[in-house]
C-alpha positions as CSV (number, residue, x, y, z in Angstrom):
1,M,-36.4,-62.0,-1.9
2,K,-36.6,-60.0,-5.2
3,P,-38.9,-57.3,-3.8
4,V,-36.5,-57.0,-0.8
5,L,-33.5,-56.7,-3.2
6,L,-35.4,-54.1,-5.2
7,L,-36.2,-52.1,-2.0
8,L,-32.5,-52.2,-1.0
9,A,-31.5,-51.1,-4.4
10,A,-33.9,-48.2,-4.3
11,L,-32.6,-47.2,-0.8
12,L,-29.1,-47.4,-2.1
13,L,-30.0,-45.0,-5.0
14,V,-31.6,-42.6,-2.6
15,M,-28.6,-42.7,-0.3
16,T,-26.2,-42.2,-3.3
17,A,-28.3,-39.2,-4.5
18,A,-28.2,-37.7,-1.0
19,C,-24.4,-38.2,-0.8
20,G,-24.2,-36.5,-4.2
21,Q,-26.1,-33.5,-2.9
22,N,-23.8,-33.2,0.1
23,S,-20.7,-33.6,-2.1
24,G,-22.0,-30.6,-4.0
25,K,-20.6,-28.5,-1.2
26,G,-17.1,-29.8,-2.0
27,K,-14.5,-28.3,-4.3
28,D,-15.5,-30.5,-7.2
29,A,-18.8,-28.7,-7.4
30,L,-17.3,-25.2,-7.2
31,T,-16.6,-23.0,-10.2
32,T,-12.8,-22.4,-10.4
33,V,-11.6,-18.8,-11.0
34,K,-8.1,-18.4,-12.2
35,F,-6.9,-15.4,-10.2
36,S,-3.7,-13.4,-10.3
37,E,-2.6,-11.0,-7.5
38,V,-0.1,-8.3,-8.3
39,I,2.2,-9.0,-5.3
40,R,1.7,-10.8,-1.9
41,S,1.0,-8.1,0.7
42,I,-1.2,-7.6,3.7
43,F,-2.3,-4.6,1.7
44,Y,-4.7,-7.1,0.2
45,A,-5.9,-8.6,3.4
46,P,-9.6,-8.7,2.6
47,H,-8.9,-11.1,-0.3
48,Y,-7.0,-13.5,1.9
49,V,-9.7,-13.4,4.5
50,A,-12.3,-14.2,1.9
51,M,-10.2,-17.3,1.0
52,S,-9.4,-18.5,4.5
53,Q,-12.9,-17.9,5.9
54,G,-14.6,-19.7,3.1
55,F,-16.4,-16.7,1.7
56,F,-15.5,-17.6,-1.9
57,E,-16.6,-21.2,-1.3
58,K,-19.9,-19.9,0.1
59,Q,-20.4,-18.1,-3.2
60,G,-19.7,-21.4,-5.1
61,L,-16.2,-20.3,-6.2
62,N,-12.8,-22.0,-5.9
63,V,-10.1,-19.3,-6.3
64,D,-6.9,-20.7,-8.0
65,M,-4.4,-18.0,-7.0
66,N,-1.0,-17.1,-8.3
67,T,1.3,-14.0,-7.8
68,A,2.2,-12.1,-10.9
69,Q,4.8,-9.8,-9.4
70,G,3.6,-6.7,-11.3
71,S,0.4,-5.1,-12.6
72,D,1.8,-5.4,-16.1
73,K,2.1,-9.1,-15.8
74,G,-1.3,-9.4,-14.2
75,A,-2.9,-7.5,-17.1
76,A,-1.0,-9.6,-19.6
77,A,-2.4,-12.8,-18.0
78,L,-5.9,-11.5,-18.6
79,I,-5.2,-10.7,-22.2
80,A,-3.6,-14.1,-22.7
81,G,-6.4,-15.9,-20.9
82,T,-4.2,-17.5,-18.3
83,A,-6.1,-15.5,-15.6
84,D,-9.9,-14.8,-15.4
85,I,-9.5,-12.0,-12.8
86,S,-6.4,-10.0,-11.7
87,L,-5.8,-7.7,-8.8
88,V,-3.8,-4.9,-10.4
89,G,-3.5,-1.2,-10.7
90,P,-6.5,0.2,-12.5
91,E,-4.2,2.2,-14.7
92,T,-3.7,-1.0,-16.7
93,T,-7.2,-0.7,-18.0
94,I,-6.3,2.7,-19.4
95,Y,-3.1,1.4,-21.0
96,I,-4.9,-1.5,-22.7
97,Y,-7.8,0.6,-23.8
98,N,-5.5,3.1,-25.5
99,Q,-3.7,0.3,-27.4
100,K,-7.0,-0.2,-29.3
101,G,-6.5,-3.9,-29.4
102,E,-9.0,-6.7,-29.7
103,K,-9.5,-7.0,-25.9
104,T,-10.2,-4.3,-23.3
105,L,-10.1,-4.5,-19.5
106,K,-12.5,-3.2,-16.9
107,A,-12.1,-2.6,-13.2
108,F,-15.1,-3.9,-11.3
109,H,-14.2,-3.7,-7.6
110,Q,-11.9,-1.1,-5.9
111,L,-10.1,-2.9,-3.1
112,T,-7.8,-0.1,-1.9
113,A,-8.2,3.7,-1.7
114,K,-4.6,4.6,-0.7
115,D,-1.1,3.8,-1.7
116,G,0.1,0.9,0.5
117,S,3.9,1.5,0.6
118,F,6.1,2.9,3.3
119,L,9.5,4.7,3.1
120,L,12.2,3.3,5.3
121,S,15.7,4.7,5.9
122,R,18.9,2.9,6.6
123,E,20.0,5.3,9.3
124,K,17.9,6.4,12.2
125,L,16.8,10.0,11.8
126,D,15.7,12.4,14.5
127,A,13.2,13.9,12.0
128,F,12.4,13.3,8.4
129,A,11.7,15.8,5.6
130,W,11.2,14.8,1.9
131,S,14.1,17.2,1.1
132,D,16.3,14.6,2.9
133,L,16.1,12.5,-0.2
134,A,18.0,14.9,-2.3
135,G,21.3,13.2,-3.4
136,K,20.2,9.9,-1.9
137,T,19.3,6.5,-3.4
138,V,15.9,5.0,-3.0
139,I,15.2,1.4,-3.9
140,G,11.8,1.7,-5.5
141,W,9.4,0.0,-7.9
142,R,9.3,-0.5,-11.6
143,P,8.6,2.5,-13.8
144,G,4.9,3.1,-14.4
145,S,3.8,1.1,-11.3
146,S,1.5,2.8,-8.8
147,P,4.0,3.0,-5.9
148,Q,6.7,4.4,-8.2
149,M,4.3,7.0,-9.6
150,V,3.0,8.0,-6.2
151,L,6.5,8.5,-4.9
152,N,7.5,10.6,-7.9
153,S,4.4,12.7,-7.5
154,V,5.3,13.3,-3.9
155,L,8.8,14.4,-4.9
156,L,7.4,16.7,-7.5
157,K,4.9,18.2,-5.0
158,E,7.7,18.7,-2.5
159,K,10.0,20.1,-5.2
160,V,12.8,17.6,-4.3
161,E,15.4,17.0,-7.0
162,G,18.5,14.8,-7.3
163,V,16.9,11.7,-6.0
164,N,18.2,8.4,-7.5
165,V,15.2,6.1,-7.5
166,V,16.4,2.6,-8.5
167,T,13.5,1.0,-10.5
168,N,15.2,-2.1,-12.0
169,I,15.2,-4.5,-9.0
170,A,12.6,-7.2,-8.9
171,S,10.0,-6.7,-6.2
172,T,11.0,-10.0,-4.6
173,A,14.6,-8.9,-4.4
174,M,14.2,-5.4,-3.1
175,A,14.5,-6.1,0.6
176,G,17.5,-8.4,0.0
177,A,19.2,-5.7,-2.0
178,F,18.7,-3.1,0.7
179,T,19.9,-5.4,3.6
180,S,23.0,-6.2,1.6
181,G,23.9,-2.6,1.5
182,Q,22.3,-1.0,-1.5
183,G,20.4,2.3,-1.2
184,D,19.9,4.8,1.5
185,Y,16.1,4.3,1.6
186,I,13.6,1.7,0.4
187,Q,9.9,1.8,-0.5
188,V,8.1,-1.4,0.6
189,F,4.7,-2.8,1.5
190,E,3.6,-4.6,4.6
191,P,4.6,-6.9,6.1
192,V,8.1,-6.4,4.6
193,A,8.2,-2.9,6.1
194,S,7.5,-4.0,9.7
195,T,9.8,-7.0,9.3
196,L,12.8,-4.8,8.3
197,V,12.1,-2.4,11.2
198,K,11.8,-5.2,13.7
199,E,15.0,-6.8,12.6
200,G,16.8,-3.4,13.1
201,K,17.7,-3.2,9.4
202,A,15.6,-0.1,8.7
203,Y,13.6,2.8,10.2
204,L,10.1,3.9,9.2
205,V,10.1,7.5,8.1
206,A,7.0,8.0,6.0
207,S,3.8,6.5,4.7
208,L,3.0,7.0,1.0
209,G,-0.6,6.5,2.0
210,D,-0.4,10.1,3.2
211,F,-0.4,11.1,-0.5
212,G,-4.2,11.1,-0.2
213,D,-7.0,9.3,-2.0
214,Y,-5.5,7.1,-4.7
215,P,-7.2,4.1,-6.3
216,E,-4.1,1.9,-6.2
217,T,-5.5,-1.6,-6.7
218,S,-8.6,-3.0,-8.4
219,Y,-10.1,-6.3,-9.4
220,V,-10.0,-6.3,-13.2
221,A,-11.2,-8.7,-15.9
222,T,-11.6,-8.5,-19.7
223,S,-14.8,-6.9,-20.9
224,D,-15.6,-10.3,-22.6
225,Y,-15.2,-12.3,-19.4
226,I,-17.4,-9.8,-17.5
227,K,-20.1,-10.0,-20.2
228,A,-19.9,-13.8,-20.4
229,H,-19.8,-14.5,-16.6
230,P,-21.6,-11.7,-14.7
231,D,-22.7,-14.2,-12.1
232,I,-19.1,-15.1,-11.3
233,I,-18.1,-11.4,-11.1
234,Q,-21.0,-10.7,-8.7
235,K,-20.2,-13.7,-6.5
236,F,-16.5,-12.7,-6.4
237,T,-17.3,-9.2,-5.5
238,A,-19.6,-10.3,-2.7
239,A,-17.0,-12.6,-1.2
240,V,-14.3,-9.9,-1.1
241,A,-16.7,-7.4,0.4
242,E,-17.6,-9.9,3.1
243,G,-13.8,-10.3,3.8
244,A,-13.4,-6.6,4.2
245,K,-16.4,-6.4,6.5
246,W,-15.1,-9.3,8.6
247,L,-11.8,-7.6,9.1
248,N,-13.6,-4.7,10.8
249,T,-15.2,-6.9,13.5
250,A,-12.9,-9.8,14.0
251,T,-10.7,-10.3,17.1
252,D,-7.0,-9.8,16.8
253,D,-6.4,-13.6,17.3
254,D,-8.9,-14.4,14.5
255,I,-7.3,-11.9,12.1
256,V,-3.9,-13.4,12.6
257,K,-5.2,-16.9,12.2
258,A,-7.0,-16.0,9.0
259,L,-3.9,-14.3,7.4
260,K,-1.2,-16.6,8.8
261,P,-1.4,-19.2,6.0
262,F,-0.6,-16.5,3.4
263,F,2.4,-15.1,5.3
264,D,4.2,-18.1,6.6
265,G,7.2,-17.1,8.7
266,T,5.9,-13.6,9.5
267,P,5.5,-13.2,13.3
268,D,1.9,-12.8,14.6
269,D,2.5,-9.4,16.0
270,L,3.8,-8.1,12.7
271,I,0.7,-9.4,10.8
272,L,-1.6,-7.6,13.2
273,Q,0.5,-4.5,13.2
274,S,0.4,-4.4,9.4
275,V,-3.4,-4.8,9.4
276,N,-3.9,-2.1,11.9
277,R,-1.5,0.3,10.1
278,Y,-3.5,-0.1,6.9
279,K,-6.8,0.3,8.8
280,A,-5.6,3.5,10.4
281,Q,-4.9,5.1,7.0
282,G,-8.3,4.1,5.5
283,T,-6.9,1.7,3.0
284,W,-10.0,-0.4,2.6
285,P,-13.1,1.6,1.7
286,T,-16.5,0.5,3.1
287,E,-17.9,1.1,-0.4
288,P,-15.4,-0.5,-2.8
289,V,-16.4,1.8,-5.7
290,L,-13.9,3.5,-8.0
291,T,-15.5,6.9,-8.2
292,Q,-15.2,9.5,-10.9
293,A,-13.1,11.7,-8.6
294,Q,-10.7,8.9,-7.9
295,F,-10.5,8.1,-11.6
296,D,-9.6,11.7,-12.3
297,I,-6.9,11.6,-9.7
298,L,-5.5,8.5,-11.2
299,Q,-5.3,9.9,-14.7
300,N,-3.8,13.2,-13.4
301,V,-1.0,11.2,-11.7
302,L,-0.5,9.2,-15.0
303,V,-0.1,12.4,-16.9
304,E,2.1,14.0,-14.3
305,N,4.4,10.9,-14.5
306,G,4.6,11.0,-18.3
307,V,3.0,7.6,-18.9
308,L,-0.2,9.1,-20.3
309,K,-0.6,12.1,-22.6
310,A,-3.3,14.6,-21.6
311,E,-5.0,14.1,-24.9
312,D,-5.1,10.3,-24.3
313,K,-7.1,10.5,-21.1
314,V,-10.2,8.2,-21.1
315,T,-13.1,10.7,-21.2
316,N,-15.8,8.1,-20.5
317,M,-14.9,6.1,-17.3
318,D,-17.4,3.5,-18.2
319,D,-15.2,2.3,-21.0
320,V,-12.7,0.9,-18.5
321,V,-14.7,0.7,-15.3
322,D,-17.9,-1.3,-14.3
323,M,-19.0,-0.7,-10.8
324,S,-22.4,-2.2,-11.3
325,F,-21.5,-5.3,-9.4
326,V,-20.3,-3.4,-6.3
327,Q,-23.5,-1.2,-6.5
328,K,-25.6,-4.4,-6.3
329,L,-24.0,-5.5,-3.0
330,G,-26.7,-6.0,-0.3
331,K,-29.4,-5.8,-3.0
332,T,-29.0,-9.4,-4.2
333,D,-29.5,-12.7,-2.5
């Protein structure tokens, strides 16, 4: 009987080992990445697709996501070590670099190539011109944020003066403030824009994406984290890139199904409309690279908005940008 018992024990060990190998595909075997997104918006659809379609898990990553409600908070989380990777405005890398502190940040994947906000009016207009904003109140974003700076740059370009842009309302409270009667206009992202329009509480008058090429949102990490975990950065980049590629070929039903868990309560038609609106304005570049030309545009906008002195421009983009991981896409297994 002993040989039989030994054989059974051996078989049990083999089965246990096999089960252990299979369980390696579970979450316990994945590397957890603490991730902070700037706000929740369909503007960042490729990321949510990468989560819902299992593209991160395929790369061996478990993304633990929270919403910072501001690029400043997302950058602070990186410095404090409470986030490994943040989706924020790349201008944060410049701000931190110029502080000459112990830590620096680097953008390693350019997710969006346009501003993602839309301007809505309280009253229905037969036609809209930027000059209509003179003497009006716009519920906008915090000072120094990308949407606030893009709007201000548009107003400067159009030579519109006397606009009262309210910048002290929390992003989560902006829509509520508008619907309660504050402001003549509001600047919001999708799906909030489409929701307000569908509810008859606002009218779409302009897209700030028409401002032109603008590297609004990047994946950013500390230089130390990138140096210590290049494999994680590469896998993270690959997963998001796959999410963006999937969006271009998926059916409408599949897109809605993929994004629905992240926008509970938003009607299916508004989810799809938001995605198509962002697609139409070229929001998600096929090559998610932050180029020198885009970096120059970014710094010029910062100077124009008075948040960066011309003499404090970062002369060597590589000090705050590392696109090597994006450039390896399709060249690694």
